[in-house]
C-alpha positions in Angstrom: 16.5 -11.9 -13.2 17.0 -9.3 -16.2 14.5 -6.2 -15.8 13.6 -4.7 -19.3 12.0 -1.7 -18.7 9.4 0.4 -21.2 11.1 2.4 -23.8 8.9 4.9 -26.1 8.7 2.9 -28.9 6.7 0.2 -26.8 3.9 2.7 -26.1 3.5 4.7 -29.1 0.5 2.4 -30.5 -1.0 2.6 -26.8 -0.7 6.3 -27.2 -2.1 6.8 -30.7 -5.1 4.8 -29.7 -6.0 5.9 -26.6 -4.7 9.6 -26.2 -5.5 10.5 -30.0 -3.6 9.7 -33.3 -2.8 13.7 -33.3 -0.5 13.4 -30.4 2.9 12.3 -30.2 4.7 10.9 -27.3 7.6 13.5 -26.3 9.1 11.6 -23.7 8.9 8.2 -21.3 9.8 8.8 -17.7 9.8 5.9 -15.5 9.1 6.8 -11.8 11.1 5.7 -8.8 9.5 4.3 -5.7 7.5 1.3 -6.9 8.2 -2.1 -5.8 5.5 -4.0 -7.4 4.5 -2.6 -10.3 5.9 0.0 -13.1 4.8 3.5 -13.0 5.7 5.5 -16.1 5.1 9.2 -16.9 4.2 9.9 -20.5 4.8 13.2 -21.6 3.0 14.3 -24.8 3.9 16.8 -27.6 0.8 19.0 -26.3 2.5 19.4 -22.8 -0.2 17.2 -21.3 1.0 14.2 -19.4 -0.8 10.7 -18.0 0.4 8.1 -15.7 0.7 4.7 -17.0 0.8 1.4 -14.8 2.3 -1.8 -15.9 1.8 -5.0 -13.9 4.6 -7.1 -15.3 7.1 -9.6 -13.4 10.3 -7.3 -14.7 8.3 -4.3 -12.6 7.9 -6.7 -9.5 10.9 -6.9 -7.0 9.4 -8.7 -4.2 10.4 -12.3 -4.1 8.1 -15.3 -3.0 7.2 -16.1 0.6 5.1 -17.8 2.8 2.2 -16.5 4.1 -0.8 -17.3 6.3 -3.5 -18.5 4.1 -6.5 -16.0 5.0 -4.2 -12.8 5.4 -6.0 -10.4 3.2 -2.6 -8.3 3.0 -1.0 -11.1 0.8 -0.3 -10.6 -2.9 -1.8 -7.3 -2.7 -0.9 -6.3 -6.5 -2.5 -6.5 -9.9 -4.8 -4.7 -12.4 -8.0 -6.8 -11.1 -7.5 -5.5 -7.6 -6.8 -2.0 -8.9 -10.2 -1.8 -10.9 -12.3 -3.1 -8.0 -10.3 -1.0 -5.5 -10.7 2.2 -7.9 -14.3 1.8 -8.3 -14.8 1.1 -4.1 -13.1 4.4 -3.3 -14.5 6.5 -6.0 -18.1 5.3 -4.9 -17.2 6.3 -1.2 -16.2 9.9 -2.4 -12.3 9.3 -1.9 -10.2 10.9 -4.5 -7.5 9.1 -6.4 -6.5 9.6 -9.9 -9.0 9.1 -12.7 -9.0 5.7 -14.5 -8.7 6.4 -18.0 -8.0 2.9 -19.3 -7.7 -0.5 -18.4 -6.2 -3.2 -20.6 -6.1 -7.0 -19.1 -6.0 -8.5 -22.9 -2.6 -7.6 -23.8 -3.6 -5.3 -26.5 -0.5 -3.0 -26.4 1.9 -4.7 -23.9 2.5 -8.4 -22.7 1.2 -7.0 -19.1 -1.9 -5.8 -17.7 -1.8 -1.8 -17.7 -3.7 1.0 -16.7 -3.4 4.7 -17.9 -4.8 7.2 -15.2 -4.9 10.5 -14.5 -1.5 12.5 -13.7 -2.4 14.8 -10.5 1.4 15.8 -10.1 4.5 14.5 -8.5 3.8 16.3 -5.0 3.7 14.1 -2.3 1.7 14.8 0.8 4.9 13.7 2.8 7.1 16.5 0.8 4.5 19.1 1.6 4.5 18.8 5.0 8.2 18.6 5.3 8.2 21.6 3.0 5.9 23.7 4.7 3.4 22.4 7.4 1.2 25.2 7.1 0.4 24.5 3.5 -0.1 20.8 4.4 -3.0 21.5 6.8 -5.8 21.5 4.6 -4.7 18.6 2.7 -4.0 16.9 5.9 -7.8 17.8 7.0 -9.3 16.5 3.5 -7.3 13.1 4.0 -8.8 12.7 7.5 -12.3 13.4 5.8 -11.5 10.7 3.3 -10.7 8.1 5.6 -13.7 8.7 8.0 -15.5 7.9 4.9 -13.9 4.8 4.1 -13.9 3.7 8.0 -17.5 4.0 8.2 -18.0 1.8 4.8 -18.5 -1.4 5.8 -18.4 -4.8 4.6 -20.0 -8.1 5.6 -16.3 -9.8 5.8 -12.7 -8.8 5.9 -10.4 -9.5 2.7 -10.0 -8.2 -0.9 -12.8 -6.7 -2.4 -12.1 -8.3 -5.7 -12.1 -11.8 -3.6 -15.7 -10.5 -1.7 -17.0 -9.9 -5.4 -16.4 -13.6 -6.3 -17.6 -14.9 -3.1 -14.3 -16.0 -2.1 -13.4 -14.4 1.3 -16.1 -15.4 3.9 -13.8 -15.6 6.8 -13.3 -18.7 9.1 -12.0 -17.0 11.9 -11.3 -13.9 13.6 -9.6 -10.8 12.0 -7.0 -10.5 15.3 -6.2 -14.6 15.0 -4.8 -13.5 11.3 -2.4 -10.8 12.3 -1.0 -13.0 15.2 -0.3 -15.6 13.1 1.2 -13.2 10.4 3.1 -11.8 13.2 4.6 -14.8 14.1 5.6 -16.0 10.5 7.2 -12.4 9.9 9.2 -12.9 13.4 10.4 -16.6 12.4 11.4 -15.5 8.8 13.2 -12.6 10.3 14.9 -14.3 12.7 16.6 -16.5 10.2 18.0 -13.3 8.8 19.3 -11.8 12.3 20.7 -13.2 15.4 19.2 -10.8 17.6 15.7 -11.8 16.7 16.9 -15.1 16.6 18.0 -14.8 20.4 14.8 -13.2 21.5 12.4 -15.3 19.5 10.5 -16.7 22.3 10.0 -13.2 24.4 8.8 -11.4 20.9 6.5 -14.4 20.3 5.3 -14.3 24.0 4.9 -10.8 23.6 2.5 -11.1 20.6 0.2 -13.7 22.1 -0.1 -11.6 25.2 -1.5 -8.6 23.3 -3.7 -10.7 21.4 -4.9 -12.3 24.7 -6.4 -8.9 25.7 -8.7 -8.3 22.7 -12.3 -9.0 22.5 -14.6 -10.3 19.8 -15.7 -8.2 17.1 -16.7 -8.1 13.4 -17.0 -5.1 11.9 -14.8 -4.3 8.9 -14.2 -0.8 7.2 -12.4 -0.2 3.8 -8.8 0.4 4.6 -5.8 1.2 2.2 -3.3 -1.2 4.2 -0.2 1.1 3.5 -1.4 4.6 3.7 1.7 7.0 4.5 1.8 10.4 3.4 4.3 9.4 0.4 1.3 7.5 -0.7 -0.6 10.5 -0.8 -0.5 13.1 -3.8 -1.4 16.6 -3.6 -2.9 18.0 -6.7 -2.6 21.5 -8.2 -5.9 22.4 -6.2 -4.7 21.2 -3.1 -6.7 17.8 -2.9 -5.2 14.7 -1.3 -5.4 12.2 -4.0 -4.4 8.4 -2.6 -2.2 6.2 -4.8 -1.1 2.5 -4.5 -4.3 1.4 -3.6 -4.1 -2.2 -4.8 -4.2 -3.3 -1.1 -7.5 -1.9 -0.5 -9.4 -4.4 1.9 -12.1 -4.8 4.3 -10.5 -5.0 7.6 -10.1 -3.7 11.4 -9.9 0.1 11.0 -7.0 -0.4 13.8 -5.0 -2.0 11.3 -5.2 1.0 9.2 -4.5 3.6 12.3 -1.5 1.5 13.5 0.0 2.7 10.3 -1.1 5.9 9.9 0.3 6.6 13.7 3.7 5.3 12.7 3.8 7.0 9.3 2.2 10.8 10.3 3.8 10.6 13.4 3.2 14.3 15.1 0.8 14.8 12.4 -1.6 12.4 13.1 -4.4 13.8 15.3 -5.0 16.3 11.9 -6.7 13.3 10.7 -9.2 13.5 13.2 -9.3 9.3 13.4 -12.6 7.5 14.4 -13.1 5.6 17.8 -10.5 2.5 18.1 -10.2 -0.5 20.0 -6.9 0.2 21.9 -6.1 -3.2 22.6 -6.5 -4.4 19.0 -4.5 -1.2 18.0 -1.6 -2.2 19.9 -1.5 -5.7 18.6 -1.6 -4.6 15.3 1.3 -1.9 15.8 3.7 -4.5 17.1 2.6 -6.9 14.4 3.3 -3.8 11.9 7.0 -3.6 13.4 7.5 -7.3 12.7 6.3 -6.9 9.7 8.7 -3.8 8.7 11.6 -6.3 9.4 10.7 -9.2 7.4 9.7 -7.5 4.5 12.5 -5.1 3.8 14.9 -8.0 5.1 13.4 -9.9 2.2 13.6 -7.3 -0.5 17.2 -6.2 0.2 18.1 -10.0 -0.6 17.0 -9.0 -3.9 18.5 -6.5 -6.7 16.1 -3.8 -5.4 17.7 -0.4 -6.3 17.5 1.4 -2.7 18.6 -1.8 -0.8 20.2 0.4 2.2 17.0 2.2 2.6 15.3 -1.3 3.5 18.1 -1.8 5.7 17.7 0.7 7.5 14.2 0.4 7.6 14.6 -3.2 9.3 17.0 -1.6 12.1 14.8 0.7 13.0 11.9 -1.7 13.7 14.4 -4.5 14.8 15.2 -1.7 17.6 11.6 -0.9 18.4 10.9 -4.9 18.7 13.4 -5.7 20.9 12.6 -2.6 23.1 9.0 -3.9 23.8 10.3 -7.4 25.5 
């Protein structure tokens, strides 16, 4: 598809009506890294800034794919999810950029949009690499936030907006959803990589073996779903602020911690996690390895601008998937 991104003239009415007619747009910067929505920094003539999120087809690089019907992590994008999840995080005492305005009526653009507080461009990931000692305080605060989330429980697993509409009463166990999700990712990835095709049965047997070790449990906390240190901004006052929150879901907290262990590495213990079911954690770790093969290989088939990064990520996880069998 031909991608057309925002230009300054596209947002002048938005700036005048929402930020004040006495302020003018000085610059519009499209931020890199996003793959499902557009993120823009609006620089105003009084030296202040805000962030604009845009949910539009031209901003979404992900091609459609088949999915497990009750997978709560499918299609985790959109203004409705953003609004519901922002409210839930705020209620749980979790810092995220303040929501200034949400428009789902195309008043300013032919897309759903949100204006949010600009908390700066420093990610926790960059701070951890540059100055590990300085990262200790926001890491500890992030751990506090995660414990508040992971002890905020819901009656069902699923997206918060769907639960609010009464559409998320589950019919089967969470670990069965993840098992089917993992096997579907394996099937899709094996079409693109002969090594996975050759090891398909061994990998599928390993997934089922991990599933059999898990005992029943129904306790679902708030999880971000994809929380790496690149999805945490550090404010000028040193607070960690979560971003990319559309995937927030009630689910097994082990799903979150499998991803946290992967992305935070040696810094993970600083988050001081809640108690975890180790068998459930092991299944979810391996399922995420398969997800981090299928997703990157799929988006690498598109015009995503950082294709090689995605291919490298898939290769890294292919090695891990094969090593387990």
